[in-house]
C-alpha positions in Angstrom: -10.9 -8.0 35.6 -9.6 -7.2 31.8 -5.8 -6.3 31.7 -4.3 -5.2 27.9 -0.7 -5.5 27.4 1.8 -5.3 24.9 4.2 -7.6 23.6 7.1 -8.7 25.5 5.6 -7.0 28.4 5.8 -8.1 32.1 2.6 -8.4 33.5 1.5 -8.7 37.2 -1.6 -10.4 38.2 -2.0 -9.6 42.0 -4.1 -12.0 44.3 -4.0 -10.7 48.0 -6.0 -13.0 50.0 -7.3 -12.8 54.1 -8.8 -14.9 56.3 -8.8 -17.3 59.2 -7.3 -19.5 58.9 -4.6 -17.8 56.7 -6.3 -18.3 52.7 -4.0 -20.4 50.6 -3.4 -19.3 46.7 -3.6 -21.0 43.9 -4.0 -20.4 40.3 -5.7 -21.9 37.0 -4.2 -21.2 33.9 -5.9 -20.6 30.5 -4.7 -24.5 29.4 -6.2 -25.7 32.9 -2.8 -26.1 34.5 -3.3 -25.7 38.2 -0.5 -24.1 40.0 -0.4 -24.1 44.0 2.1 -21.9 45.9 3.0 -24.8 48.4 4.7 -26.0 44.7 6.1 -23.4 42.6 6.5 -20.4 44.9 9.4 -18.4 43.5 9.4 -20.6 40.6 9.5 -19.3 37.0 7.5 -22.2 35.1 8.3 -21.7 31.1 6.8 -24.7 30.3 3.6 -23.9 32.0 1.0 -22.3 29.7 -0.9 -22.5 26.4 1.6 -23.7 23.6 4.5 -20.7 23.0 3.2 -18.9 26.1 5.6 -17.0 28.2 7.2 -18.2 31.1 5.0 -17.9 34.9 6.3 -17.1 37.8 4.4 -17.4 41.1 5.5 -15.2 43.7 5.1 -15.5 48.0 2.5 -12.9 48.0 -0.3 -14.7 45.6 0.9 -12.6 42.8 1.1 -14.3 39.4 4.1 -13.0 36.8 4.1 -13.3 33.1 7.4 -13.0 31.7 7.3 -11.0 28.6 3.8 -12.0 27.3 3.3 -12.6 24.0 0.1 -13.3 22.1 -0.5 -16.8 23.3 -0.5 -15.8 26.8 -4.3 -14.3 26.7 -6.7 -15.9 28.0 -8.7 -16.2 31.9 -6.5 -16.8 34.8 -8.2 -17.4 37.8 -6.9 -16.9 41.2 -8.6 -19.2 43.8 -8.2 -18.2 47.8 -9.4 -20.8 50.2 -9.4 -22.0 53.8 -11.5 -24.1 55.6 -14.4 -22.1 55.9 -15.0 -21.7 52.4 -12.9 -20.1 49.0 -13.1 -16.9 46.7 -11.7 -16.1 43.3 -10.6 -13.3 40.9 -10.4 -13.6 37.3 -8.2 -11.8 35.1 -8.8 -11.6 32.0 -5.7 -11.0 29.8 -5.6 -9.1 26.3 -1.8 -9.2 24.6 -1.8 -6.7 21.8 -1.6 -8.6 18.3 0.3 -7.2 15.0 -0.9 -8.3 11.5 1.8 -9.3 9.1 4.6 -7.0 7.5 6.5 -7.6 4.9 10.1 -5.7 5.1 10.2 -6.0 0.9 8.5 -4.3 -1.8 4.9 -5.8 -2.4 5.7 -5.6 -6.3 8.8 -6.1 -7.5 9.9 -7.1 -11.4 13.7 -8.9 -12.6 14.7 -10.5 -15.4 17.5 -13.1 -15.3 19.6 -15.2 -17.7 18.9 -19.0 -18.1 21.5 -20.7 -15.9 22.0 -18.4 -13.2 21.1 -18.4 -9.3 18.7 -15.9 -7.4 17.7 -15.0 -4.1 14.0 -13.7 -3.5 13.9 -12.1 -0.2 10.5 -12.5 2.0 10.7 -11.2 5.4 8.0 -10.9 7.4 7.1 -9.6 10.8 4.4 -10.0 13.3 3.0 -11.1 16.5 1.7 -13.6 16.8 4.7 -14.6 14.3 3.4 -15.3 10.6 3.2 -18.5 9.2 4.8 -17.9 5.4 4.7 -19.7 2.2 5.9 -19.2 -1.8 3.2 -19.8 -4.1 5.2 -20.9 -7.9 3.5 -19.7 -10.8 2.9 -23.6 -11.5 0.7 -23.5 -8.1 2.9 -25.5 -6.0 3.6 -24.1 -2.4 6.4 -24.0 -0.5 6.9 -23.4 2.7 10.5 -22.0 4.9 13.0 -25.1 5.4 11.7 -27.1 2.2 13.2 -28.0 -0.8 11.7 -28.5 -4.2 13.4 -30.4 -7.0 16.9 -30.1 -5.8 17.2 -26.4 -7.1 14.7 -24.6 -5.0 14.8 -23.9 -1.2 13.3 -21.3 1.1 15.4 -20.1 4.0 14.0 -20.2 7.1 14.0 -16.0 7.6 11.9 -16.5 4.2 14.1 -16.2 1.2 13.5 -18.8 -1.8 16.3 -19.6 -3.8 16.5 -20.7 -6.8 19.1 -22.4 -9.1 20.0 -23.4 -12.5 17.1 -21.0 -13.9 15.3 -22.3 -17.0 12.7 -20.0 -19.4 10.1 -22.5 -17.4 10.9 -20.6 -14.2 9.5 -17.4 -15.7 6.2 -16.3 -14.1 4.7 -14.8 -10.9 6.1 -15.7 -7.3 3.8 -14.6 -4.3 5.2 -14.6 -1.0 2.0 -14.7 1.7 2.3 -14.1 5.4 -0.7 -14.8 7.6 -1.3 -14.8 11.3 -4.2 -14.8 13.8 -5.3 -11.3 12.7 -4.3 -10.9 9.2 -2.5 -11.3 6.3 0.4 -9.6 3.9 1.8 -10.7 0.7 4.5 -9.8 -2.0 4.6 -10.7 -5.7 8.2 -10.8 -7.7 7.6 -11.9 -11.4 10.7 -13.2 -12.7 11.5 -13.3 -16.2 13.9 -15.8 -17.5 15.7 -15.4 -20.9 18.0 -17.3 -22.8 21.5 -16.9 -24.1 22.7 -13.0 -24.7 20.5 -10.3 -24.8 18.3 -9.6 -27.7 15.5 -7.3 -28.7 13.1 -9.7 -28.7 14.8 -11.9 -25.6 14.6 -8.7 -23.5 11.8 -6.9 -23.3 10.3 -7.4 -19.8 7.0 -6.3 -17.9 6.2 -5.0 -14.9 3.1 -4.7 -12.9 2.5 -0.3 -12.5 4.2 0.4 -9.4 6.1 -2.3 -8.7 10.2 -1.9 -8.6 12.5 -3.2 -11.4 15.9 -4.8 -11.8 17.1 -4.5 -15.1 20.5 -6.9 -15.1 23.1 -6.9 -17.5 24.4 -10.6 -18.9 27.4 -12.0 -17.3 28.6 -12.0 -21.6 29.1 -8.7 -21.1 30.7 -8.3 -17.9 34.6 -6.8 -18.3 37.2 -5.6 -16.3 36.3 -2.3 -16.8 32.6 -3.3 -15.9 29.1 -2.7 -17.4 26.5 0.7 -17.0 23.0 1.9 -17.5 22.3 4.8 -19.7 19.7 5.5 -17.6 19.3 3.6 -13.7 19.2 -0.2 -13.5 16.8 0.2 -10.3 13.4 1.4 -10.9 11.2 2.2 -8.0 7.2 2.2 -8.3 7.3 2.2 -12.3 4.7 4.2 -14.2 3.5 4.8 -17.1 6.5 6.9 -18.2 9.3 4.8 -17.5 8.1 2.4 -20.5 10.8 2.5 -23.5 14.1 1.1 -24.4 17.1 1.3 -21.7 20.5 0.4 -22.6 23.2 -1.4 -21.2 26.8 -0.7 -21.9 30.1 -2.8 -21.7 33.8 -0.9 -22.2 37.0 -3.0 -23.2 39.6 -2.6 -25.2 38.1 -3.6 -28.0 35.3 -0.9 -27.7 31.8 -0.7 -26.9 29.2 -3.4 -26.7 25.4 -2.2 -26.3 22.4 -3.9 -25.6 18.6 -2.9 -25.2 16.2 -4.1 -23.0 12.5 -3.2 -23.7 10.4 -2.5 -20.9 6.4 -2.2 -20.5 4.5 -1.3 -17.5 0.7 -3.0 -17.2 -1.7 -0.8 -16.6 -5.1 -1.4 -15.6 -8.8 0.3 -16.5 -10.6 1.3 -13.9 -13.5 -0.8 -12.5 -16.4 0.0 -10.5 -17.7 -3.0 -8.6 -15.8 -5.5 -10.9 -17.0 -4.1 -14.2 -16.1 -1.8 -17.1 -17.3 0.4 -18.6 -20.8 2.4 -17.6 -23.3 0.6 -15.1 -26.3 1.7 -13.5 -28.1 0.6 -10.1 -31.8 1.6 -8.8 -32.2 1.6 -5.0 -34.6 2.7 -2.9 -34.1 5.2 -0.2 -36.2 6.6 3.0 -37.4 10.0 3.4 -35.1 12.2 5.5 -33.1 9.0 6.0 -29.3 9.0 5.5 -28.5 6.4 2.8 -25.1 5.0 1.8 -24.2 4.8 -1.7 -20.7 2.6 -2.5 -18.5 3.0 -5.1 -15.7 0.1 -5.0 -13.5 1.3 -7.4 -9.9 -0.5 -9.0 -7.3 0.2 -11.2 -3.5 0.8 -12.1 -2.6 3.4 -11.1 -5.8 4.3 -8.2 -8.4 6.1 -10.4 -9.7 9.1 -8.8 -13.1 8.9 -7.3 -15.9 11.7 -8.5 -19.8 11.6 -7.8 -22.1 14.4 -9.9 -25.3 14.5 -8.2 -28.8 15.1 -10.7 -28.4 18.8 -10.4 -24.9 18.7 -12.2 -22.8 19.1 -9.0 -19.5 17.0 -9.1 -17.7 15.7 -6.0 -14.1 14.8 -5.7 -13.8 12.3 -3.2 -12.8 13.3 0.0 -15.8 15.7 0.3 -17.8 17.8 3.4 -20.3 19.8 2.7 -24.0 20.5 3.4 -26.3 17.5 2.9 -24.0 15.6 0.6 -20.1 13.7 1.9 -17.9 11.5 0.5 -15.5 9.3 2.3 -13.0 6.5 1.3 -12.3 3.4 3.5 -9.9 0.6 2.4 -10.5 1.4 -1.4 -14.4 1.8 -1.1 -15.8 5.4 -1.5 -19.2 6.0 -0.4 -21.9 9.3 -0.7 
């Protein structure tokens, strides 16, 4: 028998045995642990089963109950009913639904900070089984939760990277990745550490298309009346139209102090199959048979794909009509 369960669900596997003399019920778990009702009747056994699996309970009627099933509970559970006349078996194949990792924060983000400051880069990941998380730093070094690096960098158990006393050498790409048995998720933070007070040359911020950008006023400009931006200091999903100058204004009794930040948005020209420009390919097809022509396109922002037939007909994806169809799946379009 095959059973499908959800995370934290209680799964009951029945094993009703009859016979003369009365049959004795025992179970073999996926990790080869052996349970017999004489020993473990009505007893919760949190230590049994695969590592990290849920508690197992054997009831007096022979039913095996898995409390709060998780991904590690999957496998074959064999019930054996035996007496002096022989034995019979019943096997349950348990499948517990798995969830690929998901990161709560923005997939991409750009931020700028003054030297000497402290910063938290958050990365909260969920999944089933629980994903393994790590940060990849600009110089290729990797750091995991509860690990300290150089006395200045620390990753909290929840995945947050904390950095103190930042320097210009800390600028670069910080990538958080979460991996489990069924998938992977990533989050990228582009961090720019600038030296001293803001200046036009020092405060040119580059952001990836579609990322979230934070523009910080320098500490030196803080006043009792606060600082304000002529445009928002947080920009969601930046586009090419967001490029330009942003001004931070600090007001005090002596007047206003203004510092500018120039934002550049990095875009990428469309490429088909990893190649730019016009490319051609020759393929063979069998008469009256379906033929798929693939067109995997990449770019920032995501390019729009159009197919043109030898007869000059243009088909914008997705397209369904007549003998031709254009459909897209996971970034690849086919006709």
